Short mmCIF file of the C-alpha atoms (twelve columns), coordinates in Angstrom:
data_MODEL
# 
_entry.id   MODEL 
# 
loop_
_atom_site.group_PDB 
_atom_site.id 
_atom_site.type_symbol 
_atom_site.label_atom_id 
_atom_site.label_alt_id 
_atom_site.label_comp_id 
_atom_site.label_asym_id 
_atom_site.label_seq_id 
_atom_site.Cartn_x 
_atom_site.Cartn_y 
_atom_site.Cartn_z 
_atom_site.pdbx_PDB_model_num 
ATOM 1   C CA . MET A 1   50.662 23.124 25.072 1 
ATOM 2   C CA . LYS A 2   49.913 22.286 28.412 1 
ATOM 3   C CA . THR A 3   46.948 20.805 29.458 1 
ATOM 4   C CA . VAL A 4   43.957 21.710 32.064 1 
ATOM 5   C CA . GLN A 5   41.922 18.400 34.184 1 
ATOM 6   C CA . VAL A 6   38.742 18.466 33.354 1 
ATOM 7   C CA . ASN A 7   35.623 17.249 35.599 1 
ATOM 8   C CA . ILE A 8   31.851 17.130 34.188 1 
ATOM 9   C CA . VAL A 9   29.539 15.501 36.843 1 
ATOM 10  C CA . THR A 10  25.613 15.638 37.599 1 
ATOM 11  C CA . PRO A 11  23.438 14.680 40.277 1 
ATOM 12  C CA . ASP A 12  24.069 10.785 39.317 1 
ATOM 13  C CA . GLY A 13  27.583 10.753 38.847 1 
ATOM 14  C CA . PRO A 14  30.351 11.704 36.909 1 
ATOM 15  C CA . VAL A 15  30.083 12.293 33.260 1 
ATOM 16  C CA . TYR A 16  33.227 12.851 31.953 1 
ATOM 17  C CA . ASP A 17  37.321 13.213 33.383 1 
ATOM 18  C CA . SER A 18  40.578 13.990 31.775 1 
ATOM 19  C CA . GLN A 19  43.038 15.909 30.940 1 
ATOM 20  C CA . VAL A 20  42.539 18.287 27.568 1 
ATOM 21  C CA . ALA A 21  43.580 21.653 25.973 1 
ATOM 22  C CA . MET A 22  40.640 23.599 25.615 1 
ATOM 23  C CA . VAL A 23  37.075 24.163 26.789 1 
ATOM 24  C CA . ILE A 24  34.531 25.461 25.363 1 
ATOM 25  C CA . ALA A 25  31.269 26.624 26.768 1 
ATOM 26  C CA . LYS A 26  28.303 28.436 26.001 1 
ATOM 27  C CA . THR A 27  28.105 30.181 29.217 1 
ATOM 28  C CA . VAL A 28  25.103 32.225 30.039 1 
ATOM 29  C CA . SER A 29  26.909 35.419 28.287 1 
ATOM 30  C CA . GLY A 30  28.341 34.233 25.857 1 
ATOM 31  C CA . GLU A 31  30.758 31.219 24.407 1 
ATOM 32  C CA . ILE A 32  33.760 31.088 26.497 1 
ATOM 33  C CA . GLY A 33  37.215 29.346 26.088 1 
ATOM 34  C CA . VAL A 34  39.671 28.241 28.568 1 
ATOM 35  C CA . LEU A 35  43.297 27.006 28.764 1 
ATOM 36  C CA . ALA A 36  45.021 25.632 31.167 1 
ATOM 37  C CA . GLY A 37  46.496 28.661 33.519 1 
ATOM 38  C CA . HIS A 38  43.471 30.928 32.785 1 
ATOM 39  C CA . ILE A 39  42.778 32.817 35.711 1 
ATOM 40  C CA . PRO A 40  39.473 31.593 38.431 1 
ATOM 41  C CA . MET A 41  36.151 32.069 37.638 1 
ATOM 42  C CA . VAL A 42  33.018 30.801 38.008 1 
ATOM 43  C CA . ALA A 43  29.948 31.031 35.422 1 
ATOM 44  C CA . PRO A 44  26.372 29.948 34.993 1 
ATOM 45  C CA . LEU A 45  26.194 27.839 31.770 1 
ATOM 46  C CA . SER A 46  23.687 27.719 29.096 1 
ATOM 47  C CA . ILE A 47  21.804 24.399 27.952 1 
ATOM 48  C CA . GLY A 48  24.276 23.877 24.881 1 
ATOM 49  C CA . ALA A 49  27.453 21.415 23.905 1 
ATOM 50  C CA . VAL A 50  30.807 21.572 26.532 1 
ATOM 51  C CA . THR A 51  33.585 21.331 23.353 1 
ATOM 52  C CA . LEU A 52  36.924 19.325 24.843 1 
ATOM 53  C CA . LYS A 53  40.069 19.784 22.913 1 
ATOM 54  C CA . LYS A 54  42.178 17.078 23.048 1 
ATOM 55  C CA . GLU A 55  46.704 17.770 22.672 1 
ATOM 56  C CA . ASN A 56  46.305 15.406 19.815 1 
ATOM 57  C CA . GLY A 57  43.935 17.804 17.961 1 
ATOM 58  C CA . SER A 58  41.091 15.120 18.223 1 
ATOM 59  C CA . GLN A 59  37.792 16.846 20.405 1 
ATOM 60  C CA . GLU A 60  35.041 15.229 21.826 1 
ATOM 61  C CA . VAL A 61  31.640 17.011 22.802 1 
ATOM 62  C CA . VAL A 62  29.279 16.721 25.502 1 
ATOM 63  C CA . ALA A 63  25.277 18.308 25.854 1 
ATOM 64  C CA . VAL A 64  24.892 19.649 29.231 1 
ATOM 65  C CA . GLY A 65  21.649 20.751 30.350 1 
ATOM 66  C CA . GLY A 66  22.805 24.071 32.355 1 
ATOM 67  C CA . GLY A 67  24.579 24.262 35.434 1 
ATOM 68  C CA . PHE A 68  27.930 25.761 36.654 1 
ATOM 69  C CA . ILE A 69  31.822 25.979 35.433 1 
ATOM 70  C CA . GLU A 70  34.261 26.439 37.883 1 
ATOM 71  C CA . VAL A 71  37.516 27.401 37.064 1 
ATOM 72  C CA . ARG A 72  40.668 26.933 38.515 1 
ATOM 73  C CA . PRO A 73  44.590 27.458 36.776 1 
ATOM 74  C CA . ASP A 74  44.716 23.138 36.768 1 
ATOM 75  C CA . GLN A 75  41.638 21.858 36.860 1 
ATOM 76  C CA . ILE A 76  37.728 22.920 35.687 1 
ATOM 77  C CA . SER A 77  34.842 21.599 37.033 1 
ATOM 78  C CA . ILE A 78  31.855 21.549 35.379 1 
ATOM 79  C CA . LEU A 79  29.060 20.648 37.532 1 
ATOM 80  C CA . ALA A 80  25.144 20.019 35.713 1 
ATOM 81  C CA . PRO A 81  21.862 18.916 36.285 1 
ATOM 82  C CA . SER A 82  22.257 16.528 33.210 1 
ATOM 83  C CA . ALA A 83  25.414 16.078 30.962 1 
ATOM 84  C CA . GLU A 84  25.537 13.140 28.067 1 
ATOM 85  C CA . VAL A 85  28.921 12.644 26.027 1 
ATOM 86  C CA . ALA A 86  28.163 12.446 21.905 1 
ATOM 87  C CA . ALA A 87  28.333 8.855  22.382 1 
ATOM 88  C CA . ASP A 88  26.487 8.092  24.620 1 
ATOM 89  C CA . ILE A 89  23.542 9.922  23.480 1 
ATOM 90  C CA . ASP A 90  19.938 8.062  22.111 1 
ATOM 91  C CA . LEU A 91  19.375 9.672  19.572 1 
ATOM 92  C CA . ALA A 92  15.789 8.189  19.103 1 
ATOM 93  C CA . ARG A 93  15.033 8.949  22.823 1 
ATOM 94  C CA . ALA A 94  16.305 12.584 22.657 1 
ATOM 95  C CA . LYS A 95  13.806 12.801 19.152 1 
ATOM 96  C CA . GLU A 96  11.276 11.535 21.390 1 
ATOM 97  C CA . ALA A 97  11.692 14.116 24.126 1 
ATOM 98  C CA . ALA A 98  11.779 16.878 21.631 1 
ATOM 99  C CA . ALA A 99  8.030  15.522 19.904 1 
ATOM 100 C CA . ARG A 100 7.140  15.209 23.772 1 
ATOM 101 C CA . ALA A 101 7.955  18.746 24.776 1 
ATOM 102 C CA . GLU A 102 6.765  20.277 20.907 1 
ATOM 103 C CA . GLN A 103 2.624  18.399 21.867 1 
ATOM 104 C CA . ARG A 104 3.024  20.179 25.642 1 
ATOM 105 C CA . LEU A 105 3.590  23.648 24.120 1 
ATOM 106 C CA . GLN A 106 1.142  23.609 21.943 1 
ATOM 107 C CA . LYS A 107 -1.258 22.791 24.082 1 
ATOM 108 C CA . LYS A 108 -0.749 26.249 26.176 1 
ATOM 109 C CA . GLN A 109 -1.549 25.246 29.629 1 
ATOM 110 C CA . ASP A 110 -0.188 27.816 32.119 1 
ATOM 111 C CA . ASP A 111 3.023  29.605 32.266 1 
ATOM 112 C CA . ILE A 112 4.613  26.752 34.050 1 
ATOM 113 C CA . ASP A 113 4.141  23.782 32.123 1 
ATOM 114 C CA . PHE A 114 4.508  25.986 28.742 1 
ATOM 115 C CA . LYS A 115 8.335  27.100 30.827 1 
ATOM 116 C CA . ARG A 116 9.096  23.590 31.852 1 
ATOM 117 C CA . ALA A 117 8.273  22.366 27.760 1 
ATOM 118 C CA . GLN A 118 10.465 24.854 26.229 1 
ATOM 119 C CA . LEU A 119 13.379 23.416 28.428 1 
ATOM 120 C CA . ALA A 120 12.575 20.553 27.485 1 
ATOM 121 C CA . LEU A 121 12.330 21.239 23.801 1 
ATOM 122 C CA . GLN A 122 15.684 23.087 24.029 1 
ATOM 123 C CA . ARG A 123 18.103 20.188 26.545 1 
ATOM 124 C CA . ALA A 124 16.081 17.708 23.311 1 
ATOM 125 C CA . ILE A 125 17.181 19.460 20.480 1 
ATOM 126 C CA . ASN A 126 20.660 20.396 22.235 1 
ATOM 127 C CA . ARG A 127 21.153 16.603 22.755 1 
ATOM 128 C CA . ILE A 128 19.890 15.717 18.784 1 
ATOM 129 C CA . ASN A 129 22.573 18.193 17.859 1 
ATOM 130 C CA . VAL A 130 25.761 17.541 20.280 1 
ATOM 131 C CA . HIS A 131 25.009 13.076 19.044 1 
ATOM 132 C CA . GLU A 132 24.577 14.939 15.266 1 
ATOM 133 C CA . GLY A 133 27.630 16.762 15.387 1 
ATOM 134 C CA . ASN A 134 25.453 20.278 14.589 1 
ATOM 135 C CA . ILE A 135 26.853 22.211 17.296 1 
# 
């Protein structure tokens, strides 16, 4: 099976850089699977997990907080505001962030704070699910 170079980058720097056989990502239009040699495309990502399947059958999962995926036949780049490899996620910190977001949602202040709290809760739940393997 052919492989493709995958780079996941955030404003803080690179998070992932490796050859993989397949990338599965959640775009705003739905889930996509990309193999080496795929036609070029760019798509916005939703908050979710990016699954990176290796040639040997193993896989790694990265929690991303949105962003974009750029696909070229020989390289896939993911630009995200935040991204964490499952093994690097601090579960206690993610649970605290979820609890804070839920508290802010219950206050129901203005629309902007409500939307920000909703997004914070989605990101925290995504990190918890990725860490626990519930993707």
